[in-house]
N, C-alpha and C positions, 0 to 999 in steps of 0.2 A: 582617765576616764573619769567624769563627774556623773553624779546623780542630780536629777532635778525632781522637785515635786511642785505641786501648785496647791496652797492650802487656800480655800474659800472660807472666810472668817463671817459667821453669821452674827457673832456677838462684839462686845467691847472689845478691842485689842488690848493686851496689858503687857506689861514689862517681864511679867512672870513667863509669859508666852515665849519671847525672845530668848530668855533666859535657857529655858528648857530647849529649845532648837540647837543654840550655841553648844550647850553642853551635850548634845547628841552629834555634835560634828557639823553642823549646817550654817552656811553664812549666807546671808541676804544678798540676792541677785537682782531684784527689782521690786519696786512698789508699784500698785496700781490702785488708784483711787476712781470711785465712782460716785455720781450724784444723780438723783432723779432730774429728769429735764425739766425746766421752767415753761417750755412751750407744751401746747396741748396737742401739738401733732404726733401722729403715732410713729414710732420709729420703723424704718424700713428693715424688715426681717434679713438675716443674713443669707438666707437660702434664695431671695428675691433675683430673679435673673436681670443681668444687666442688658438693656435695650442696645441692639447694634447700631452704630451710625450709619445713617442711609447713604447708600451709595452717591457720590457727587458732593458729598459734605465731609467735613473733617471737624474736630474739636479746635476751637480757637487758642490762641496762645495764654489768654487769660483762663482759660478753661471752665468759663461760664456759659458759652454757647456754642453753637455750631456755625461754621462758615464754608462757603463754597471752597471745594478742592479743585484747584484750575485743570489739574490732568484728568481727574475722573469726569469732570463737565464737558472737557473737549471730547473724550470718549462716549459720554451719554448724546452730545449732540450727533455725533457722526453714528451712534446707534439710531437715534430718534430719524435722521434722515433717511437711513436704509429702512427702516420700519415704514415710514411714509411713502417711500418709493417701492415697498410690495416685495422687499427682500424676506427671505424665511430666516428664522433663528439660526440655522445650520450655515447658510450663506454668510450671515453677518459675522458669527463668530470664526469662520475661516478668513474673513477679509480684514477682523482685527489681528488675528495672529499672524496673517502674511505681511501685516504693517508694523510688526513688532509691538503692538499694544498688548498690554497685559492686564488681567484682572487683580483685585487685590489679593495680596500674598504672592505676587509675581508669577501666578497661575496662568496657563493658556486658557483662552476663552472656549468655552462649550457651547452648544445649542441650548442646554439647560440654564447655564448661567445667563445668557441673552434673554431667554424666555424669562427667567426669574426677575430680571430688571423691568419687565413690561410694565407692572403696577407703579414702579417708581418713574417711569416716562409718562404715564398716565398722569400721576401726581404733578409732575414737572412741564408738562405740554404749555400751559398756559405762560409759565416763565420763559420757555425756550421759545414760544411763537411771537413773545413780545419785545425778543432781542433785536435790535437796529438792523443786525446783518441777517435776520431770518428771510424777510422776502426775497433779496438778493440769491441766498441759498436755496430756497424753495423753489425760486425760477429756474435753477440750473438743474434739479433733479430730473433724473430721468426715470419715469414710473414704469416698473415691469407690469406687462398686462397678462 
């Protein structure tokens, strides 16, 4: 078993410091260097929450931006069609589960999960309605009265 300690050095590091540690039985395991940032930007605090990737998108391979996730976009189009047709979230969740479609994390769809996607559908509705296949899909929808 080994012990580990971390010293925060506030003054100039000296050779005497290393000799004292080695004499006490310690060995160097790592060295960490810090330097003030040259940019004027404030660093992001470690406690800042990470934003979740919006449903229908994923992180691109270059890790620099988001791109559409084909599977999730297919699910969103299906949900959008059902909402436009007047289906309730409970009905939509049941339909998705019956067709083997899963939410993120391979979980089953619930009415609450469908309901939580409504703001995302509103955000995406111009994009969904401008798809070349939308007029034909819209014409085939049966609206529940």
